Phi, psi and omega in degrees: 000132185292159180288151175285136179265133180227127185293329181284323181220081185298136174063028174272336180257152175216118171278132183252184192303147178296334180285345184276174177263006185256132176272314179199167176214150182235137181273141177225147178233135183299143179236126187298315182296318179292324178293321177295319177296323178297319179295318180297314179296327177295317179294316181297321182278003180069028178090356182294323179297321178294321179294316179296324178292331175292321177287325183236081183301329180291336173292316178299320180298316181289334180278335186248354186224160176251144179292139184211181176291152183298325183289347181247010188278143170272325179221159178234142174267110186261129176251118182278161179291340179270005178099351180287153178237130185225158176242124181235144180276138178270127181252138177243126179233148176072018180278114180268167181301322180299322180290319180298317178296321180298318181291319181294326182281343181283115185272348182212163178295323179300321179293323177298318180295323178293316182283352182294348179284347180291144184292331182299324181293323181297337181276340180282152182218111175248130183206163168226155182245125179232120181053044177065018173249136184262127178247113185258140183282130176266111185294331182283315183266353178060044178221159170269130181242140176288129178251110181247343182145202181289136178209160181054041180249133179284148181301320179296324179293322178300320178294327181281352178270011187291356180280345178095178182258159172262172184299321181296319179293323179296315180297319180296319182284332173296322179292325181280317189251347181078189182277156180274074180225145171245088189256112176266110182282129178261114183290143176292162184298323182295325179288319176297321179294319179299315180292325181289319181298322182273008175294141182306323181296315181286331174299319176296322179295317180297320178296321179296318180298317181297314181293322178294324177294319178296332179267010175068025171264067188294314183296319179294319179296318180293326178295316177298318181296317181295314180297321181295316181292323176296316179297319179295319180298316179296317180296318179297315181297315181295318180297313180297318181295319180295319178295320179295318179296318179293320179297315181293329183287323185263349182296134181205131177214127182209173177256139179229153178263123182234163177252112179225139181054037179061027178221148179273124180228159178249124183229169175286149183296336180289347181264004178289146176228156176303133183104344177296144177258116182249151178257129178268116181293158182301325181274007174082182178193165174274118187296123179269001184199174170273135182212153178252132184280122181248352174204141180085190178217158182223150171254120191236139172263110183253026183297333179295329181264314188258340185084354179281130182275348182274124178298152179243157180258131178250132180246169183290153182294134177289166180099017180291128182298147175286153181304328183270353183210157178276359178235163173289170184299315181268348176078000185278310182298325184294334182263001178289131180282138179282136175215130184299330179287326181274341182236047181297327182287355179241004185249132175261120186265148181299138179090346177277154183258116173281113183282319184203146175234149182220145172219112191285342182265012177083007179269203181251151174274118189235142176224152178253130181293128179252326180218150180225164174061222183286355177277347181285173178298318178293318179298324178295322177295318179295319179295324178294333176282316183288325184232074179296131185295128171071334187296308182297319181295315181293323179296315179297318180296317179292327177296318178296321178296319179297316179296323179297318178297317179296321179295321178296316178296317180296318180296320178297316178296322179295316180295318179297318179296320179296318180296316180295321180296318179292321183295319184256011178056044180262120179274323182210131181241128180231115178288127179244151180289127182288000000 
């Protein structure tokens, strides 16, 4: 999807793919003077500014960075379709000295577009990762695009790709799509504790404990402190256990036979890239990626995705060229675009179990990898578990509202107490048990 054009700041916004969770993103670049001012304000505020910036990372970004073009950004402000706002770091890989000099010498976006035809630019890769989805910068259109795998490919072309990839193509696609892994990171206890302590609710609890202690309500303060730590401990254990269970459930590593450089080799499943040609053994395998079947047939157990216990049969993708021509006789099937939703009966999805494969003409059952990692059907399920839409954002927003109401009530009580103390000339009031 093309970038939004703005006369005040051209090419600062980028609308990304409809399939993504991102509505738009804005580029920012760190500014030394603003960062120094941020440190000074943090010290003056007694650390409160740093705490608020932890709760609102986009505030910190706007206070320490200047808005810039996407191709020059260190970080991007990402606006999700569910209303959430996130800050993601932009990573640059494969940037050679020639490319760096080219970017510095380009005085305008128009000049960048003219120079984008140079091969050196095609080798550079700038991207950010949001919710385990990779958005790669398109130098020609000056936008970040979601990279999920093969798309806009004709069925006939997929059949003609059966010769496999070369090393250069594999390296390029690794840079674009990353490794074929669904890695659920389990945070250490100290990090979970750190995040829990800085939660707005517990910050309010710590402040309450301090004020109660200053007012000599030691036992009440200790009770609040004890209950808070017990609650935190239970929450930490449950969160850690759930992450470990999810990691163990989705972890998968196996060896697959692929065709590369016109030779059959055996590699780890984590090294697969979209476009790889894999061989399905007769006794089947657990699919490590999404792939489209271009020869033979398979019997697949898809209960992990659909819940159906009855195996389904997958057949080869239509549009296979005739021996005498690169197109079908009528030319219609050959120009049909492949889509996993429209060609489910020819697609092997990640996480499903291939029970058996057959090829009646004595050849091999071959499939072409279309998606890897978190872009696969299995990866999408994992992402939906890790990043439930709107739930986390609404909970955090409601928690802040709750804390705000409590702060207003506390402030009102404090002001009332001060007025009463001044009115009756009371310096210190201590409630005693009658």
